[in-house]
N, CA, C and O atoms as a GROMACS GRO file, in nm:
protein
  384
    1MET      N    1   0.034  -0.109   0.039
    1MET     CA    2   0.010   0.012  -0.021
    1MET      C    3   0.098   0.131  -0.018
    1MET      O    4   0.213   0.139   0.024
    2LYS      N    5   0.015   0.234  -0.077
    2LYS     CA    6   0.066   0.352  -0.064
    2LYS      C    7   0.015   0.441   0.016
    2LYS      O    8  -0.092   0.435   0.076
    3CYS      N    9   0.142   0.576   0.017
    3CYS     CA   10   0.079   0.688   0.092
    3CYS      C   11   0.028   0.739   0.023
    3CYS      O   12   0.094   0.733  -0.081
    4LEU      N   13  -0.139   0.845  -0.002
    4LEU     CA   14  -0.192   0.878  -0.090
    4LEU      C   15  -0.096   1.029  -0.134
    4LEU      O   16  -0.074   1.047  -0.254
    5GLU      N   17  -0.053   1.109  -0.054
    5GLU     CA   18  -0.004   1.221  -0.021
    5GLU      C   19   0.201   1.183  -0.144
    5GLU      O   20   0.254   1.216  -0.249
    6CYS      N   21   0.217   1.123  -0.057
    6CYS     CA   22   0.365   1.078  -0.132
    6CYS      C   23   0.397   1.005  -0.190
    6CYS      O   24   0.467   1.045  -0.283
    7GLY      N   25   0.376   0.868  -0.185
    7GLY     CA   26   0.375   0.787  -0.238
    7GLY      C   27   0.501   0.673  -0.200
    7GLY      O   28   0.590   0.625  -0.270
    8THR      N   29   0.473   0.661  -0.090
    8THR     CA   30   0.584   0.594   0.021
    8THR      C   31   0.526   0.421  -0.030
    8THR      O   32   0.443   0.377  -0.109
    9ASP      N   33   0.599   0.378   0.039
    9ASP     CA   34   0.560   0.202   0.047
    9ASP      C   35   0.536   0.231   0.222
    9ASP      O   36   0.614   0.262   0.312
   10LEU      N   37   0.408   0.208   0.220
   10LEU     CA   38   0.356   0.198   0.339
   10LEU      C   39   0.324   0.056   0.492
   10LEU      O   40   0.279   0.042   0.606
   11GLY      N   41   0.408  -0.034   0.345
   11GLY     CA   42   0.372  -0.166   0.397
   11GLY      C   43   0.287  -0.267   0.459
   11GLY      O   44   0.234  -0.237   0.566
   12GLU      N   45   0.268  -0.368   0.416
   12GLU     CA   46   0.152  -0.469   0.486
   12GLU      C   47   0.050  -0.464   0.561
   12GLU      O   48   0.078  -0.520   0.667
   13ILE      N   49  -0.053  -0.428   0.560
   13ILE     CA   50  -0.199  -0.561   0.656
   13ILE      C   51  -0.146  -0.499   0.822
   13ILE      O   52  -0.193  -0.419   0.902
   14GLY      N   53  -0.017  -0.591   0.817
   14GLY     CA   54   0.022  -0.552   0.981
   14GLY      C   55   0.069  -0.464   1.007
   14GLY      O   56   0.062  -0.461   1.130
   15ARG      N   57   0.149  -0.330   0.954
   15ARG     CA   58   0.189  -0.225   0.993
   15ARG      C   59   0.114  -0.092   1.017
   15ARG      O   60   0.152   0.024   1.034
   16ARG      N   61  -0.008  -0.154   1.012
   16ARG     CA   62  -0.139   0.016   1.005
   16ARG      C   63  -0.121   0.044   1.166
   16ARG      O   64  -0.082  -0.050   1.235
   17GLU      N   65  -0.138   0.130   1.207
   17GLU     CA   66  -0.141   0.185   1.353
   17GLU      C   67  -0.258   0.130   1.375
   17GLU      O   68  -0.247   0.008   1.389
   18ALA      N   69  -0.380   0.176   1.385
   18ALA     CA   70  -0.490   0.152   1.413
   18ALA      C   71  -0.577   0.067   1.277
   18ALA      O   72  -0.540   0.074   1.160
   19PHE      N   73  -0.746  -0.042   1.347
   19PHE     CA   74  -0.789  -0.075   1.274
   19PHE      C   75  -0.943  -0.079   1.363
   19PHE      O   76  -0.968  -0.081   1.483
   20ILE      N   77  -1.004  -0.079   1.274
   20ILE     CA   78  -1.157  -0.098   1.364
   20ILE      C   79  -1.242  -0.138   1.203
   20ILE      O   80  -1.248  -0.121   1.081
   21SER      N   81  -1.302  -0.213   1.338
   21SER     CA   82  -1.442  -0.298   1.167
   21SER      C   83  -1.563  -0.245   1.306
   21SER      O   84  -1.567  -0.237   1.429
   22VAL      N   85  -1.657  -0.218   1.174
   22VAL     CA   86  -1.788  -0.159   1.202
   22VAL      C   87  -1.908  -0.156   1.102
   22VAL      O   88  -1.905  -0.120   0.984
   23PHE      N   89  -2.004  -0.199   1.168
   23PHE     CA   90  -2.150  -0.216   1.047
   23PHE      C   91  -2.159  -0.117   1.039
   23PHE      O   92  -2.148  -0.037   1.132
   24VAL      N   93  -2.191  -0.082   0.874
   24VAL     CA   94  -2.246   0.014   0.791
   24VAL      C   95  -2.359   0.008   0.712
   24VAL      O   96  -2.346   0.020   0.591
   25PHE      N   97  -2.469  -0.008   0.760
   25PHE     CA   98  -2.638  -0.056   0.699
   25PHE      C   99  -2.619  -0.158   0.657
   25PHE      O  100  -2.622  -0.166   0.534
   26GLY      N  101  -2.593  -0.276   0.729
   26GLY     CA  102  -2.574  -0.347   0.740
   26GLY      C  103  -2.470  -0.481   0.685
   26GLY      O  104  -2.479  -0.604   0.688
   27ASP      N  105  -2.385  -0.399   0.644
   27ASP     CA  106  -2.267  -0.465   0.616
   27ASP      C  107  -2.118  -0.500   0.742
   27ASP      O  108  -2.101  -0.579   0.835
   28GLU      N  109  -2.054  -0.416   0.691
   28GLU     CA  110  -1.895  -0.463   0.810
   28GLU      C  111  -1.807  -0.425   0.673
   28GLU      O  112  -1.813  -0.473   0.560
   29GLU      N  113  -1.701  -0.289   0.743
   29GLU     CA  114  -1.637  -0.228   0.698
   29GLU      C  115  -1.497  -0.188   0.788
   29GLU      O  116  -1.505  -0.125   0.893
   30THR      N  117  -1.366  -0.235   0.730
   30THR     CA  118  -1.277  -0.208   0.802
   30THR      C  119  -1.244  -0.144   0.804
   30THR      O  120  -1.302  -0.108   0.702
   31ARG      N  121  -1.147  -0.007   0.843
   31ARG     CA  122  -1.101   0.047   0.828
   31ARG      C  123  -0.933   0.059   0.911
   31ARG      O  124  -0.932   0.075   1.033
   32SER      N  125  -0.844   0.052   0.860
   32SER     CA  126  -0.747   0.054   0.858
   32SER      C  127  -0.650   0.166   0.892
   32SER      O  128  -0.638   0.217   0.781
   33TRP      N  129  -0.575   0.237   0.972
   33TRP     CA  130  -0.536   0.347   0.993
   33TRP      C  131  -0.409   0.288   0.947
   33TRP      O  132  -0.373   0.177   0.987
   34PHE      N  133  -0.312   0.386   0.832
   34PHE     CA  134  -0.170   0.357   0.848
   34PHE      C  135  -0.066   0.556   0.802
   34PHE      O  136  -0.086   0.655   0.733
   35ARG      N  137   0.040   0.504   0.899
   35ARG     CA  138   0.075   0.667   0.919
   35ARG      C  139   0.207   0.608   0.777
   35ARG      O  140   0.255   0.500   0.744
   36CYS      N  141   0.221   0.771   0.725
   36CYS     CA  142   0.378   0.763   0.653
   36CYS      C  143   0.451   0.889   0.773
   36CYS      O  144   0.440   1.001   0.824
   37ALA      N  145   0.558   0.710   0.761
   37ALA     CA  146   0.703   0.818   0.843
   37ALA      C  147   0.757   0.964   0.727
   37ALA      O  148   0.796   1.077   0.753
   38ALA      N  149   0.735   0.891   0.596
   38ALA     CA  150   0.841   1.002   0.515
   38ALA      C  151   0.763   1.162   0.476
   38ALA      O  152   0.821   1.252   0.415
   39CYS      N  153   0.563   1.171   0.546
   39CYS     CA  154   0.527   1.274   0.482
   39CYS      C  155   0.462   1.370   0.597
   39CYS      O  156   0.443   1.491   0.592
   40GLY      N  157   0.425   1.247   0.736
   40GLY     CA  158   0.367   1.245   0.846
   40GLY      C  159   0.195   1.240   0.824
   40GLY      O  160   0.103   1.268   0.901
   41LEU      N  161   0.197   1.206   0.723
   41LEU     CA  162   0.006   1.195   0.705
   41LEU      C  163  -0.024   1.112   0.660
   41LEU      O  164   0.057   1.060   0.582
   42TRP      N  165  -0.185   1.036   0.684
   42TRP     CA  166  -0.261   0.940   0.747
   42TRP      C  167  -0.295   0.884   0.586
   42TRP      O  168  -0.311   0.983   0.515
   43THR      N  169  -0.307   0.783   0.524
   43THR     CA  170  -0.378   0.685   0.468
   43THR      C  171  -0.512   0.589   0.499
   43THR      O  172  -0.462   0.479   0.520
   44VAL      N  173  -0.638   0.577   0.511
   44VAL     CA  174  -0.735   0.533   0.568
   44VAL      C  175  -0.736   0.420   0.462
   44VAL      O  176  -0.749   0.465   0.347
   45GLU      N  177  -0.723   0.262   0.472
   45GLU     CA  178  -0.832   0.144   0.396
   45GLU      C  179  -0.937   0.072   0.418
   45GLU      O  180  -0.969  -0.012   0.502
   46LEU      N  181  -0.980   0.115   0.337
   46LEU     CA  182  -1.131   0.045   0.345
   46LEU      C  183  -1.180   0.001   0.300
   46LEU      O  184  -1.219   0.031   0.187
   47TYR      N  185  -1.212  -0.119   0.378
   47TYR     CA  186  -1.241  -0.265   0.322
   47TYR      C  187  -1.344  -0.302   0.336
   47TYR      O  188  -1.355  -0.373   0.436
   48TYR      N  189  -1.451  -0.284   0.269
   48TYR     CA  190  -1.566  -0.260   0.274
   48TYR      C  191  -1.703  -0.449   0.189
   48TYR      O  192  -1.734  -0.490   0.077
   49ASP      N  193  -1.730  -0.487   0.321
   49ASP     CA  194  -1.776  -0.642   0.280
   49ASP      C  195  -1.936  -0.618   0.307
   49ASP      O  196  -1.993  -0.570   0.404
   50ARG      N  197  -1.989  -0.676   0.171
   50ARG     CA  198  -2.161  -0.651   0.168
   50ARG      C  199  -2.148  -0.787   0.166
   50ARG      O  200  -2.062  -0.873   0.148
   51PHE      N  201  -2.348  -0.766   0.208
   51PHE     CA  202  -2.363  -0.862   0.332
   51PHE      C  203  -2.441  -0.973   0.220
   51PHE      O  204  -2.461  -1.094   0.235
   52MET      N  205  -2.479  -0.876   0.092
   52MET     CA  206  -2.481  -0.965  -0.031
   52MET      C  207  -2.418  -0.916  -0.146
   52MET      O  208  -2.465  -0.804  -0.165
   53GLY      N  209  -2.381  -0.928  -0.184
   53GLY     CA  210  -2.273  -0.861  -0.303
   53GLY      C  211  -2.130  -0.860  -0.270
   53GLY      O  212  -2.085  -0.912  -0.168
   54ASP      N  213  -2.053  -0.795  -0.368
   54ASP     CA  214  -1.901  -0.817  -0.358
   54ASP      C  215  -1.841  -0.715  -0.304
   54ASP      O  216  -1.878  -0.603  -0.339
   55SER      N  217  -1.787  -0.723  -0.255
   55SER     CA  218  -1.617  -0.673  -0.159
   55SER      C  219  -1.582  -0.539  -0.209
   55SER      O  220  -1.588  -0.512  -0.329
   56GLU      N  221  -1.553  -0.472  -0.136
   56GLU     CA  222  -1.457  -0.326  -0.179
   56GLU      C  223  -1.361  -0.328  -0.101
   56GLU      O  224  -1.360  -0.360   0.017
   57ILE      N  225  -1.238  -0.276  -0.195
   57ILE     CA  226  -1.166  -0.204  -0.077
   57ILE      C  227  -1.132  -0.024  -0.166
   57ILE      O  228  -1.122  -0.016  -0.288
   58SER      N  229  -1.121   0.076  -0.091
   58SER     CA  230  -1.076   0.194  -0.121
   58SER      C  231  -0.977   0.275  -0.023
   58SER      O  232  -0.921   0.239   0.080
   59PHE      N  233  -0.975   0.390  -0.088
   59PHE     CA  234  -0.902   0.474   0.022
   59PHE      C  235  -0.913   0.571   0.083
   59PHE      O  236  -0.979   0.650   0.016
   60GLN      N  237  -0.877   0.624   0.203
   60GLN     CA  238  -0.910   0.819   0.225
   60GLN      C  239  -0.799   0.906   0.272
   60GLN      O  240  -0.746   0.861   0.374
   61GLY      N  241  -0.748   1.015   0.228
   61GLY     CA  242  -0.676   1.102   0.239
   61GLY      C  243  -0.616   1.173   0.103
   61GLY      O  244  -0.673   1.186  -0.006
   62PRO      N  245  -0.467   1.221   0.147
   62PRO     CA  246  -0.474   1.256   0.285
   62PRO      C  247  -0.488   1.268   0.416
   62PRO      O  248  -0.542   1.375   0.387
   63ILE      N  249  -0.491   1.265   0.514
   63ILE     CA  250  -0.549   1.295   0.627
   63ILE      C  251  -0.437   1.368   0.666
   63ILE      O  252  -0.323   1.334   0.634
   64GLY      N  253  -0.465   1.480   0.742
   64GLY     CA  254  -0.301   1.568   0.829
   64GLY      C  255  -0.328   1.461   1.017
   64GLY      O  256  -0.431   1.411   1.063
   65ASP      N  257  -0.183   1.466   1.074
   65ASP     CA  258  -0.118   1.436   1.109
   65ASP      C  259  -0.219   1.429   1.203
   65ASP      O  260  -0.267   1.320   1.235
   66GLU      N  261  -0.266   1.554   1.261
   66GLU     CA  262  -0.322   1.559   1.401
   66GLU      C  263  -0.498   1.496   1.417
   66GLU      O  264  -0.545   1.435   1.513
   67ALA      N  265  -0.576   1.539   1.277
   67ALA     CA  266  -0.688   1.473   1.273
   67ALA      C  267  -0.648   1.290   1.261
   67ALA      O  268  -0.730   1.212   1.309
   68GLY      N  269  -0.547   1.247   1.210
   68GLY     CA  270  -0.510   1.090   1.205
   68GLY      C  271  -0.490   1.081   1.365
   68GLY      O  272  -0.593   1.062   1.430
   69ARG      N  273  -0.386   1.092   1.425
   69ARG     CA  274  -0.364   1.077   1.568
   69ARG      C  275  -0.496   1.082   1.684
   69ARG      O  276  -0.490   1.027   1.795
   70ARG      N  277  -0.646   1.178   1.619
   70ARG     CA  278  -0.719   1.177   1.682
   70ARG      C  279  -0.798   1.031   1.684
   70ARG      O  280  -0.854   0.957   1.765
   71GLU      N  281  -0.773   1.037   1.570
   71GLU     CA  282  -0.912   0.947   1.517
   71GLU      C  283  -0.850   0.761   1.553
   71GLU      O  284  -0.918   0.661   1.572
   72VAL      N  285  -0.675   0.780   1.549
   72VAL     CA  286  -0.656   0.644   1.604
   72VAL      C  287  -0.663   0.604   1.770
   72VAL      O  288  -0.712   0.503   1.821
   73GLU      N  289  -0.585   0.742   1.846
   73GLU     CA  290  -0.658   0.752   1.989
   73GLU      C  291  -0.756   0.695   2.028
   73GLU      O  292  -0.747   0.606   2.112
   74LYS      N  293  -0.936   0.755   1.949
   74LYS     CA  294  -1.060   0.701   1.941
   74LYS      C  295  -1.044   0.568   1.976
   74LYS      O  296  -1.052   0.498   2.077
   75ILE      N  297  -1.005   0.552   1.789
   75ILE     CA  298  -0.979   0.305   1.782
   75ILE      C  299  -0.889   0.274   1.922
   75ILE      O  300  -0.873   0.153   1.938
   76ARG      N  301  -0.849   0.329   1.991
   76ARG     CA  302  -0.728   0.209   2.109
   76ARG      C  303  -0.862   0.298   2.176
   76ARG      O  304  -0.956   0.245   2.116
   77ARG      N  305  -0.909   0.378   2.245
   77ARG     CA  306  -1.009   0.353   2.332
   77ARG      C  307  -1.095   0.209   2.341
   77ARG      O  308  -1.116   0.155   2.450
   78CYS      N  309  -1.131   0.165   2.244
   78CYS     CA  310  -1.201   0.050   2.198
   78CYS      C  311  -1.171  -0.103   2.235
   78CYS      O  312  -1.120  -0.164   2.141
   79PRO      N  313  -1.191  -0.176   2.348
   79PRO     CA  314  -1.130  -0.302   2.409
   79PRO      C  315  -1.170  -0.432   2.303
   79PRO      O  316  -1.155  -0.552   2.327
   80ASP      N  317  -1.235  -0.357   2.158
   80ASP     CA  318  -1.199  -0.500   2.111
   80ASP      C  319  -1.214  -0.456   1.911
   80ASP      O  320  -1.312  -0.480   1.840
   81PRO      N  321  -1.132  -0.414   1.884
   81PRO     CA  322  -1.135  -0.341   1.761
   81PRO      C  323  -1.204  -0.385   1.639
   81PRO      O  324  -1.278  -0.340   1.550
   82GLY      N  325  -1.134  -0.518   1.684
   82GLY     CA  326  -1.201  -0.602   1.569
   82GLY      C  327  -1.342  -0.726   1.528
   82GLY      O  328  -1.357  -0.807   1.436
   83ASN      N  329  -1.432  -0.686   1.657
   83ASN     CA  330  -1.526  -0.773   1.667
   83ASN      C  331  -1.637  -0.628   1.609
   83ASN      O  332  -1.663  -0.521   1.663
   84LYS      N  333  -1.665  -0.667   1.525
   84LYS     CA  334  -1.812  -0.570   1.499
   84LYS      C  335  -1.945  -0.553   1.573
   84LYS      O  336  -2.041  -0.482   1.544
   85TRP      N  337  -1.927  -0.629   1.666
   85TRP     CA  338  -2.040  -0.674   1.727
   85TRP      C  339  -2.012  -0.586   1.882
   85TRP      O  340  -2.110  -0.570   1.954
   86CYS      N  341  -1.882  -0.531   1.928
   86CYS     CA  342  -1.866  -0.449   2.038
   86CYS      C  343  -1.937  -0.313   2.013
   86CYS      O  344  -1.938  -0.237   1.917
   87GLU      N  345  -2.009  -0.311   2.162
   87GLU     CA  346  -2.153  -0.209   2.193
   87GLU      C  347  -2.044  -0.086   2.262
   87GLU      O  348  -2.100   0.002   2.327
   88CYS      N  349  -1.909  -0.080   2.250
   88CYS     CA  350  -1.826   0.032   2.323
   88CYS      C  351  -1.911   0.177   2.234
   88CYS      O  352  -1.968   0.172   2.125
   89GLU      N  353  -1.901   0.258   2.296
   89GLU     CA  354  -1.906   0.415   2.274
   89GLU      C  355  -1.861   0.422   2.104
   89GLU      O  356  -1.938   0.454   2.013
   90VAL      N  357  -1.724   0.385   2.090
   90VAL     CA  358  -1.642   0.384   1.977
   90VAL      C  359  -1.714   0.353   1.888
   90VAL      O  360  -1.743   0.426   1.793
   91HIS      N  361  -1.761   0.220   1.911
   91HIS     CA  362  -1.811   0.149   1.801
   91HIS      C  363  -1.967   0.252   1.784
   91HIS      O  364  -2.006   0.328   1.696
   92ARG      N  365  -2.004   0.224   1.869
   92ARG     CA  366  -2.109   0.329   1.821
   92ARG      C  367  -2.155   0.433   1.721
   92ARG      O  368  -2.248   0.443   1.641
   93GLU      N  369  -2.047   0.508   1.759
   93GLU     CA  370  -2.006   0.595   1.683
   93GLU      C  371  -1.982   0.657   1.559
   93GLU      O  372  -2.018   0.753   1.492
   94LEU      N  373  -1.852   0.491   1.556
   94LEU     CA  374  -1.809   0.500   1.422
   94LEU      C  375  -1.926   0.410   1.323
   94LEU      O  376  -1.906   0.440   1.206
   95GLY      N  377  -2.025   0.323   1.335
   95GLY     CA  378  -2.122   0.256   1.292
   95GLY      C  379  -2.224   0.285   1.243
   95GLY      O  380  -2.307   0.209   1.194
   96LYS      N  381  -2.227   0.430   1.253
   96LYS     CA  382  -2.384   0.532   1.188
   96LYS      C  383  -2.380   0.469   1.065
   96LYS      O  384  -2.464   0.498   0.979
   0.00000   0.00000   0.00000
């Protein structure tokens, strides 16, 4: 995966800073946050798993460092970010 700002290789999924899986309109979306060491900006990989239909991957960014750090800190407050059934405050907010 490449940084959306400068094109630096961000590595494989195991190098993400944080991730969270949420329900979105009955489907599941996993948001993986990557910070670029070269430019300091963030790229988000969105894996959208449709209940009925094809899955897709898209990207958001570049996202500023401060905004990215706020989102990652929010995700880190979740006790189980990979559990789409989690009912914590973070999942309730992000799974709108």
